[in-house]
C-alpha positions as CSV (number, residue, x, y, z in Angstrom):
1,M,-11.7,2.0,-13.8
2,T,-14.0,-0.8,-15.2
3,E,-17.2,-0.7,-16.2
4,T,-18.5,-2.8,-13.5
5,I,-17.5,-3.8,-9.8
6,K,-15.2,-6.7,-9.3
7,L,-13.9,-8.1,-6.2
8,G,-10.7,-6.0,-6.5
9,C,-12.9,-3.2,-5.4
10,G,-13.4,-3.8,-1.9
11,S,-10.1,-5.3,-1.3
12,G,-8.9,-1.4,0.5
13,G,-5.8,-1.6,-2.1
14,R,-5.4,0.2,-5.5
15,M,-8.8,-0.8,-7.2
16,T,-10.6,0.4,-4.1
17,H,-8.9,4.1,-4.0
18,E,-9.9,4.4,-7.7
19,L,-13.3,3.5,-7.0
20,V,-13.6,5.6,-3.7
21,R,-12.1,9.1,-5.6
22,N,-13.5,8.8,-9.0
23,I,-17.5,7.9,-7.7
24,F,-17.5,9.0,-4.1
25,L,-15.5,11.4,-3.5
26,K,-16.4,13.1,-6.9
27,A,-19.6,13.1,-5.6
28,F,-19.6,13.6,-2.2
29,T,-16.7,15.9,-1.9
30,N,-16.2,18.4,1.3
31,P,-13.8,19.4,3.9
32,A,-14.5,16.5,6.3
33,L,-14.1,13.5,3.6
34,A,-11.2,15.2,1.3
35,P,-8.5,13.8,3.8
36,L,-9.6,9.5,3.1
37,E,-8.3,9.0,6.5
38,D,-10.2,6.3,9.2
39,S,-12.2,9.1,10.8
40,A,-13.7,12.2,9.3
41,E,-13.4,15.1,11.9
42,V,-16.6,17.1,12.2
43,R,-17.5,20.2,14.6
44,A,-20.4,20.0,16.8
45,G,-20.1,23.8,18.7
46,R,-16.7,24.0,20.3
47,E,-16.7,20.5,20.5
48,R,-14.2,18.2,18.1
49,L,-16.2,15.2,17.1
50,A,-14.0,12.1,15.1
51,F,-17.4,10.5,12.9
52,T,-16.7,7.0,11.3
53,T,-18.7,4.1,9.4
54,D,-18.0,0.6,8.4
55,S,-19.5,-2.5,6.5
56,Y,-18.7,-5.8,7.9
57,V,-19.4,-9.0,5.6
58,V,-17.2,-11.6,7.3
59,D,-17.5,-15.4,5.6
60,P,-17.4,-17.5,7.6
61,L,-19.4,-15.6,10.5
62,V,-17.1,-17.2,13.4
63,F,-14.0,-18.1,13.3
64,P,-11.0,-19.0,15.5
65,G,-10.6,-15.6,17.8
66,G,-13.7,-13.8,17.0
67,D,-17.0,-13.5,14.6
68,I,-18.5,-10.9,12.5
69,G,-19.8,-9.1,16.1
70,R,-16.4,-8.6,17.6
71,V,-14.7,-7.5,14.3
72,A,-17.6,-5.2,13.7
73,V,-17.4,-3.3,17.1
74,C,-13.6,-3.3,17.3
75,G,-13.0,-2.1,13.6
76,T,-15.4,0.7,14.0
77,V,-13.6,1.7,17.5
78,N,-10.5,1.4,16.3
79,D,-11.3,4.0,13.4
80,L,-12.0,6.2,16.5
81,A,-9.3,5.6,18.1
82,V,-6.4,6.0,15.4
83,K,-7.5,9.9,15.4
84,G,-6.8,10.0,18.9
85,A,-10.7,10.2,19.5
86,R,-12.0,8.7,22.5
87,P,-14.5,6.5,21.2
88,L,-18.4,7.1,23.0
89,A,-21.0,5.1,21.2
90,L,-21.5,3.2,17.8
91,S,-24.8,2.8,15.8
92,A,-25.2,-1.4,15.0
93,G,-27.4,-2.4,11.8
94,F,-28.5,-5.7,10.9
95,I,-29.0,-7.1,7.4
96,I,-30.2,-10.5,8.0
97,E,-31.2,-13.5,5.3
98,E,-34.5,-15.2,5.8
99,G,-34.0,-18.6,8.0
100,F,-30.6,-17.7,9.8
101,P,-30.5,-19.5,13.3
102,L,-31.9,-17.5,16.0
103,R,-29.2,-19.1,18.3
104,L,-26.4,-18.0,16.2
105,L,-27.5,-14.2,16.1
106,S,-27.8,-14.3,19.6
107,A,-24.5,-15.3,19.6
108,I,-22.9,-12.7,17.8
109,V,-24.7,-9.8,19.4
110,S,-23.6,-10.9,22.6
111,S,-20.3,-11.0,21.8
112,M,-20.3,-7.6,20.2
113,R,-22.3,-6.5,24.0
114,R,-18.9,-8.2,25.3
115,A,-16.4,-6.0,23.1
116,A,-18.4,-2.8,23.2
117,R,-17.6,-3.3,27.2
118,E,-14.2,-3.7,27.1
119,A,-13.9,-0.7,24.8
120,G,-15.6,1.1,27.0
121,V,-18.3,2.1,24.2
122,V,-22.3,1.6,24.4
123,I,-24.2,0.6,21.6
124,A,-26.7,3.3,21.2
125,T,-28.7,2.9,18.4
126,G,-29.4,0.5,15.6
127,D,-31.6,-0.8,12.9
128,T,-32.6,-4.2,11.9
129,K,-33.7,-5.4,7.8
130,V,-34.6,-9.0,7.1
131,V,-34.4,-9.8,3.0
132,E,-35.8,-12.9,1.3
133,K,-33.4,-16.2,1.8
134,G,-31.0,-16.1,-1.2
135,K,-30.7,-12.4,-1.0
136,A,-28.1,-11.9,1.2
137,D,-25.5,-14.2,2.5
138,K,-26.7,-15.0,5.8
139,L,-25.5,-11.7,8.0
140,F,-24.2,-8.1,7.3
141,I,-23.5,-5.7,9.9
142,N,-22.8,-2.1,9.6
143,T,-21.4,0.0,12.1
144,S,-20.9,3.7,12.8
145,G,-18.9,5.0,15.8
146,V,-18.7,9.2,17.0
147,G,-15.4,9.7,19.4
148,L,-14.3,13.1,21.2
149,L,-11.3,14.7,19.7
150,P,-8.7,16.3,22.3
151,P,-8.6,19.8,22.0
152,R,-5.0,20.7,20.8
153,L,-4.8,17.1,19.3
154,R,-4.6,16.7,15.2
155,L,-3.3,13.7,14.1
156,S,-3.0,13.3,10.1
157,S,-0.8,11.4,7.7
158,A,-0.3,14.5,6.4
159,S,1.6,15.7,9.1
160,I,4.1,12.8,9.1
161,R,8.0,14.0,8.3
162,P,11.2,12.7,7.2
163,G,13.3,11.5,10.2
164,D,10.0,10.0,11.7
165,A,10.0,6.5,12.8
166,V,7.7,3.7,11.9
167,I,6.3,1.9,15.0
168,L,4.2,-1.4,14.3
169,S,1.9,-2.9,17.2
170,G,2.6,-6.0,17.1
171,R,2.5,-9.3,14.5
172,L,1.2,-9.1,10.8
173,G,-1.6,-11.5,9.6
174,D,-3.1,-13.2,12.4
175,H,-6.7,-12.2,11.3
176,G,-6.6,-12.7,7.1
177,V,-4.9,-16.5,7.8
178,A,-7.3,-17.6,10.7
179,V,-10.2,-16.0,8.4
180,M,-8.9,-18.3,5.2
181,N,-8.0,-21.5,7.5
182,A,-12.4,-21.7,8.7
183,R,-13.5,-20.8,5.4
184,A,-11.4,-23.1,3.4
185,R,-10.8,-25.6,6.1
186,L,-7.1,-26.0,5.2
187,G,-6.3,-27.0,8.5
188,F,-3.4,-24.7,9.4
189,S,-2.1,-25.8,12.8
190,G,-0.1,-23.4,15.1
191,A,-3.2,-21.9,17.3
192,I,-3.9,-19.6,14.5
193,R,-6.4,-17.4,15.5
194,S,-7.9,-13.6,14.7
195,D,-6.5,-10.5,15.9
196,A,-9.7,-9.0,16.8
197,A,-9.2,-6.1,19.0
198,P,-10.3,-3.2,20.1
199,L,-7.4,-0.5,20.2
200,N,-8.3,2.8,22.2
201,R,-6.8,1.6,25.4
202,M,-3.2,0.9,24.2
203,I,-3.6,3.8,21.6
204,G,-4.4,6.1,24.6
205,R,-1.4,4.9,26.7
206,A,1.2,6.0,23.7
207,L,-0.5,9.0,23.1
208,K,-0.2,9.8,27.1
209,A,4.2,8.9,26.9
210,S,4.6,10.9,23.9
211,A,3.6,14.6,22.0
212,G,5.5,13.5,18.9
213,I,3.0,11.4,17.3
214,R,2.4,12.4,14.3
215,A,-0.3,9.9,13.0
216,V,-1.9,6.5,13.6
217,R,-3.3,3.9,11.5
218,D,-5.2,0.8,12.3
219,I,-4.0,-2.2,9.7
220,T,-7.3,-3.7,8.3
221,R,-8.0,-4.4,4.5
222,G,-4.9,-4.1,2.4
223,G,-2.4,-4.8,5.2
224,L,0.5,-2.9,6.3
225,G,1.9,-2.2,3.0
226,T,-1.5,-0.4,1.4
227,V,-1.6,1.3,5.3
228,L,2.3,2.9,4.0
229,N,1.5,3.4,0.8
230,E,-1.6,5.8,1.7
231,A,0.6,7.3,4.3
232,A,3.8,7.9,1.9
233,S,1.0,9.8,-0.6
234,A,-0.2,11.3,1.9
235,C,3.3,13.4,3.3
236,G,4.8,13.0,0.2
237,A,8.2,11.0,1.8
238,A,9.7,7.7,1.3
239,I,9.2,5.4,4.1
240,E,11.6,2.7,4.5
241,I,10.6,-0.5,6.6
242,E,12.8,-3.3,7.6
243,E,11.9,-7.4,6.8
244,N,13.8,-8.5,10.1
245,S,11.9,-6.0,12.2
246,I,8.5,-7.7,10.9
247,P,7.0,-9.3,13.4
248,V,5.1,-12.4,12.2
249,R,3.8,-15.5,14.0
250,P,5.6,-18.9,12.2
251,A,2.7,-20.6,11.7
252,V,1.2,-17.3,10.3
253,A,4.3,-17.1,7.9
254,A,4.2,-20.8,7.0
255,A,0.5,-20.9,5.8
256,C,1.5,-17.3,3.3
257,R,4.5,-18.8,2.1
258,L,2.4,-22.3,1.0
259,L,-0.6,-19.8,-0.1
260,G,1.7,-17.3,-2.1
261,L,0.6,-14.5,0.2
262,D,2.4,-11.6,1.6
263,P,2.0,-11.1,5.2
264,L,2.4,-7.2,4.6
265,F,-1.0,-7.1,2.4
266,V,-2.6,-9.8,4.8
267,A,-5.4,-7.9,7.2
268,N,-5.6,-7.8,10.3
269,E,-8.3,-6.3,13.1
270,G,-6.0,-5.7,15.9
271,K,-3.0,-4.1,15.0
272,A,-1.9,-0.2,14.3
273,V,1.0,1.2,13.1
274,F,2.4,5.0,14.4
275,F,4.8,7.2,13.1
276,A,6.0,9.4,15.3
277,S,9.6,11.6,16.0
278,A,12.2,9.5,16.3
279,G,13.8,10.6,19.5
280,D,9.8,9.4,21.4
281,A,10.2,6.0,19.2
282,V,11.7,4.2,23.0
283,K,9.2,5.4,25.2
284,I,6.2,4.8,22.6
285,V,7.2,1.3,22.7
286,S,7.1,1.0,25.8
287,A,4.0,2.1,26.9
288,L,2.8,0.4,24.0
289,R,4.3,-3.2,25.4
290,S,2.7,-1.9,28.4
291,D,-0.7,-3.3,27.1
292,K,-1.6,-6.4,26.2
293,Y,-2.5,-5.5,22.7
294,G,0.9,-4.1,21.9
295,R,3.1,-6.4,24.0
296,E,5.4,-6.7,20.8
297,A,5.6,-3.3,19.4
298,R,8.6,-2.3,18.2
299,V,10.2,0.2,15.4
300,I,10.5,-1.5,12.1
301,G,11.3,1.5,10.1
302,R,11.3,5.3,9.5
303,V,10.4,8.4,6.9
304,L,13.0,9.4,4.3
305,K,14.4,12.7,3.5
306,A,14.4,11.5,-0.1
307,G,13.3,9.6,-2.4
308,G,9.4,10.8,-3.0
309,A,6.1,9.6,-2.4
310,Q,7.3,5.7,-2.1
311,V,7.4,2.7,0.3
312,R,10.2,0.2,0.0
313,L,11.8,-2.6,2.1
314,K,15.0,-3.8,3.0
315,T,15.1,-7.3,2.6
316,S,17.2,-9.9,5.1
317,I,19.6,-10.6,2.6
318,G,20.4,-7.0,2.7
319,G,18.7,-6.1,-0.4
320,S,16.0,-3.7,-1.0
321,R,12.7,-3.4,-2.9
322,P,9.1,-1.4,-3.7
323,V,6.4,-1.9,-1.9
324,L,3.6,-1.3,-4.4
325,M,-0.1,-0.7,-3.3
326,L,-2.0,-3.7,-3.2
327,E,-3.6,-4.4,-7.1
328,G,-6.1,-7.2,-6.7
329,E,-7.8,-9.0,-3.9
330,Q,-6.0,-11.3,-1.5
331,L,-8.6,-12.7,0.5
332,P,-12.7,-11.1,-0.3
333,R,-14.8,-10.8,2.3
334,I,-12.4,-10.6,5.3
335,C,-14.0,-7.7,7.1
């Protein structure tokens, strides 16, 4: 740990994990927080609820395929959905800089309304704060969400077992590259658009198709590589993925090569990874492909019986290399 906060502390990678464990978990430790998964499980009488919160600081506010409002709704809905919860309601908190255009605010709020309608949730409560010009960067949004967990469903990375299949719902890196392209005006062509989407219905189809799903994670900050490392650490097993099986849009792959980025660590806002019994992999992939957000789903790897808590990539040329947790910040202000 350093003595001051650095941009890498918000990357979702190793520096974020150190910050959370050394500062926040140490201060707030309790059974609901301890698993450090996408949503916490809390009880309300006999009901089990999933509860989550996230803050969004995207720059620029609007980009091909989405905007900060769509990402704020989809990100929180997805954090509930990957726990198997049926999202019920969201809150929305706005920190707005003085001088922000009302027309743009209205457009972003309308985008949130459309995303919430698509996900089947309501924005039930909220808060608004305005700060002096120069005291914030245009607009920040916080959304929290609550969802209802089915009585017998227990999804957790700690439940992943050796032999399980690793299933990815679609192409990597669209969101991160779309935001970077818009921010820096790089001029990449190839219809690069953010993948921001609510995944609750897609995940629900997979859960209905198979009782063998152990865990689901949405792939946001830190990318697939970081999520797989988190899963390996939680279950204590090695995870092996195959480079040739991982889908990346050609234009996104070209942009990553030019910019020196690894698609495994580029952010997404509409992709999930499933860990499930290998015997159910075919029907899970089929269920995912029946949804518009999972049409390119495929098996990309497996959980190994030996090797300890690590992630390895079988390369396209037949070699193998470790996939380590993201160290620094590939691109700040991505979500």
